[in-house]
C-alpha positions in Angstrom: 75.0 99.3 108.0 73.9 98.3 111.4 71.9 95.1 111.9 68.1 95.6 111.7 66.2 93.6 114.3 63.5 91.4 112.7 62.6 87.8 112.1 60.7 85.1 110.1 59.6 86.8 106.9 61.6 88.5 104.3 59.8 90.4 101.5 61.0 89.4 98.1 58.7 91.5 95.9 57.7 95.0 95.2 55.3 95.9 92.5 55.1 99.4 90.8 52.1 100.9 89.2 51.4 104.4 87.9 53.2 107.0 85.9 56.5 108.5 86.9 54.9 112.0 87.2 53.2 110.8 90.4 54.6 108.7 93.3 55.0 105.1 92.0 52.7 102.7 93.9 55.3 100.3 95.2 53.7 97.7 97.5 54.5 94.3 98.9 53.0 91.5 96.8 54.8 88.4 98.1 56.6 87.2 101.2 58.8 84.2 101.8 59.4 82.7 105.2 63.1 82.5 106.1 63.0 81.7 109.8 65.5 82.4 112.5 68.0 83.7 113.5 67.3 87.4 114.1 69.2 90.5 113.0 68.9 91.2 109.3 71.0 93.3 107.2 71.8 93.5 103.4 70.0 91.4 100.8 71.8 90.7 97.6 70.0 89.8 94.4 72.0 88.0 91.6 70.4 88.8 88.3 72.1 86.1 86.3 71.1 83.2 88.6 67.9 84.8 90.0 69.0 84.1 93.5 68.4 86.2 96.5 71.0 86.1 99.4 69.5 87.3 102.7 72.0 87.9 105.5 70.8 87.3 109.1 73.1 86.9 112.1 74.8 83.5 111.7 73.8 82.5 108.2 73.0 83.5 104.6 69.6 82.2 103.4 69.5 81.7 99.6 66.1 82.0 97.9 65.2 81.1 94.3 63.6 84.2 93.0 61.6 82.2 90.4 60.0 79.7 92.7 60.2 81.7 95.9 61.6 78.6 97.6 64.6 78.5 99.9 67.4 77.1 97.7 69.9 76.6 100.5 71.7 78.1 103.5 75.3 79.1 104.2 75.8 78.5 107.9 78.5 79.5 110.4 78.7 83.2 109.6 79.9 85.2 112.5 77.8 88.3 112.2 76.4 88.3 108.7 76.2 91.7 107.0 76.5 91.5 103.2 77.2 89.3 100.2 79.1 89.9 97.0 79.0 87.6 93.9 81.8 87.0 91.4 80.2 84.9 88.6 83.4 84.5 86.6 85.0 82.7 89.5 81.9 80.8 90.6 82.4 82.2 94.0 80.4 84.2 96.5 81.7 86.2 99.5 80.0 86.8 102.9 81.6 89.0 105.5 81.8 88.1 109.2 81.3 91.2 111.3 82.4 89.6 114.6 85.6 88.1 113.3 86.6 90.7 110.7 86.8 88.2 107.9 85.2 87.1 104.6 83.8 83.6 104.0 84.3 82.4 100.4 81.6 80.0 99.2 80.9 78.0 96.0 78.0 79.4 94.1 76.8 76.0 92.9 77.0 74.0 96.1 76.9 76.9 98.6 79.7 75.2 100.5 82.4 77.2 102.2 85.7 76.9 100.4 87.9 79.5 102.2 88.4 82.5 104.5 90.0 85.9 103.8 90.9 88.4 106.5 89.3 91.8 106.4 89.1 94.0 109.5 87.1 94.6 112.6 83.3 95.0 112.1 83.3 94.0 108.4 80.1 95.4 107.0 79.1 96.5 103.5 80.7 94.8 100.5 81.0 95.8 96.9 82.5 93.9 94.0 83.8 96.1 91.2 84.0 94.3 87.8 86.0 97.1 86.2 88.9 96.7 88.6 88.3 93.1 89.6 88.5 94.0 93.2 86.2 93.4 96.2 85.8 96.1 98.8 84.8 95.5 102.4 83.8 98.5 104.6 84.8 97.9 108.2 82.8 100.0 110.6 84.6 99.9 113.9 88.0 99.6 112.3 87.4 102.8 110.2 88.9 101.1 107.2 88.1 99.4 103.9 89.7 96.1 102.9 90.6 95.6 99.3 90.5 91.9 98.3 91.6 90.2 95.2 88.9 87.5 94.6 91.0 85.4 92.2 93.9 85.1 94.5 91.7 85.0 97.6 93.9 87.4 99.5 93.6 90.8 101.1 95.6 93.2 98.9 95.3 96.3 101.1 93.6 97.8 104.2 93.0 101.5 103.7 92.4 103.7 106.6 89.3 105.9 106.5 88.5 109.2 108.4 85.6 107.5 110.3 83.1 104.7 110.3 82.0 103.7 106.8 78.5 102.7 105.7 77.4 102.1 102.1 79.6 102.2 98.9 78.9 102.9 95.3 81.1 102.3 92.2 81.5 104.8 89.3 82.2 102.1 86.7 85.8 103.2 86.1 87.6 101.5 89.0 86.7 104.0 91.7 84.3 103.7 94.6 82.6 106.3 96.8 82.2 105.5 100.5 79.9 107.2 103.1 81.7 108.0 106.3 78.7 108.1 108.7 80.6 109.3 111.8 82.3 112.2 110.0 79.5 113.4 107.7 81.8 112.9 104.7 82.2 111.1 101.4 85.5 109.7 100.2 86.5 108.4 96.8 88.9 105.5 96.6 90.8 104.3 93.6 90.7 100.5 93.7 93.8 100.2 91.5 96.1 102.4 93.5 94.2 101.7 96.8 94.5 105.4 97.5 91.8 108.0 98.5 92.0 110.6 95.8 89.1 112.9 97.0 87.0 113.6 100.0 84.2 116.0 100.7 82.5 117.1 103.9 78.7 117.2 103.7 77.7 118.9 107.0 74.0 119.2 106.0 73.9 115.4 106.1 73.8 113.8 109.6 75.2 110.3 109.6 75.1 109.5 105.8 74.0 105.9 105.4 72.5 105.1 102.0 74.5 105.7 98.9 73.7 105.2 95.2 74.9 106.7 91.9 73.6 107.8 88.5 76.7 107.1 86.5 75.3 108.9 83.4 74.9 112.3 85.2 77.7 111.7 87.7 75.3 112.3 90.7 75.5 110.6 94.1 72.3 110.1 96.2 73.2 110.2 99.9 70.5 109.4 102.4 70.9 111.0 105.8 69.6 110.3 109.3 68.2 113.9 109.6 65.5 112.9 107.1 66.9 114.2 103.9 68.6 113.0 100.8 71.4 115.1 99.3 72.3 114.9 95.7 76.1 115.4 95.3 78.2 116.1 92.2 80.5 113.0 92.1 83.3 115.0 90.4 83.6 117.9 92.9 81.5 117.1 95.9 79.1 120.0 95.4 75.6 119.5 96.9 73.2 120.2 94.0 69.9 119.2 95.8 68.5 118.7 99.3 65.3 116.7 99.4 63.1 115.4 102.2 62.8 111.7 103.0 61.5 109.5 105.8 63.1 109.0 109.2 65.8 106.4 109.9 67.2 105.8 106.4 69.4 102.7 106.2 69.8 102.2 102.4 69.5 103.9 99.1 69.3 102.9 95.4 69.0 104.4 92.0 66.9 103.1 89.0 68.8 104.3 85.9 65.9 103.3 83.6 63.3 105.5 85.2 65.6 108.0 86.9 64.2 107.4 90.3 66.2 107.4 93.6 65.0 105.6 96.7 65.6 105.7 100.4 64.3 102.9 102.6 63.5 104.1 106.0 62.9 102.4 109.4 59.8 104.5 110.0 58.0 102.3 107.5 58.4 104.4 104.4 60.1 104.2 101.0 61.0 107.7 99.8 61.1 108.2 96.1 63.0 111.0 94.3 62.8 111.8 90.6 65.8 113.0 88.7 64.5 115.3 86.0 68.0 116.4 84.9 71.5 116.5 86.4 70.5 119.5 88.4 66.8 119.1 88.9 65.2 116.7 91.4 61.7 116.3 92.8 60.6 114.5 95.9 57.6 112.3 94.8 56.6 111.4 98.4 56.8 108.3 100.6 55.4 104.9 99.9 54.0 103.2 103.1 55.8 100.0 104.0 56.0 98.8 107.6 57.9 100.2 110.6 60.7 97.8 111.4 60.6 97.9 115.3 56.9 97.8 115.5 56.6 94.9 113.1 59.2 92.9 114.9 57.7 93.4 118.3 54.1 92.8 117.4 54.1 90.1 114.7 57.7 88.8 114.5 57.3 89.2 110.7 59.4 91.4 108.5 56.6 92.8 106.3 58.9 95.0 104.2 62.6 94.6 104.4 62.8 97.3 101.7 65.9 99.0 103.2 67.9 95.9 102.2 66.1 94.9 99.0 66.8 98.2 97.3 70.0 96.6 96.0 67.8 94.1 94.3 65.7 96.9 92.7 68.8 98.6 91.3 70.1 95.3 89.8 66.8 94.4 88.3 66.4 97.8 86.7 70.0 97.7 85.5 69.5 94.4 83.8 66.3 95.9 82.3 64.3 92.8 82.9 62.1 91.2 85.6 63.2 87.8 86.9 59.7 86.5 87.3 56.2 87.9 87.9 56.0 85.8 91.1 59.1 86.6 93.1 60.9 89.7 91.8 60.7 93.4 91.5 58.6 94.3 88.6 56.6 97.2 87.0 53.0 96.3 86.5 52.0 99.3 84.5 
């Protein structure tokens, strides 16, 4: 995921009203000031500790989702892109895009405790509890680094057929990776560190967002040509082609309400309903705020929804809201 230019305010809440048969009324209900530096990317929400980790340029800002107060900062990050949390080890991981490495920090103190090599342009990260492995997608290097968090070492560096974007885990030790530059999805076995499947998706230009419904084995792939493809995770067959907003940069899936989302830089949040494994409906776009216009005119990030969709997915998976004041919640 490429850095998104914005400053000063990161949105920490969306509220949802209305029935699932109509487009949910997601809207911003709270903002928390984070300050400089510029260049925002992924936001990671840890359900267990109710902490939000916002990556921006040279630091990770940590926000308490209950009080909406800044709980601390992790400085000296060389090109912050993403964060992964491993609660059992009491460790967090933040990648450095400029140096191709991963910073290890203590979850209690937020102090840096180590560095692990990854590869050039380290970007999206994903911790897979089933395999106990951490995956780091390296954009310019066209690779994914597999890290053993317990040992704190890089176990493998797997070559990819192009520049990767987002990743999604299947819950059985395998991950799917969008290859944006090749219009392709690959499946990687984290145990063998081998790619065991790949599928071209020519109808999807520059696949960016990626999410999965593990129950129906469906992948939701958001594309830069304003569409979301639903792909069979077992054979790569495209089962649906749906319209979304322009400039997608992230995707998520709500397994409780069977809703898929694409966060778009044109200032919309596209919502897709999954009626069955082979039936999907575009519910429309929820207005948010155009990223470039907001940055230029107000220097406020009125809706960093493209990043916070990860938080939405985790909240729904946990089947609980963290707090009515600083979380993602359903009002009605």
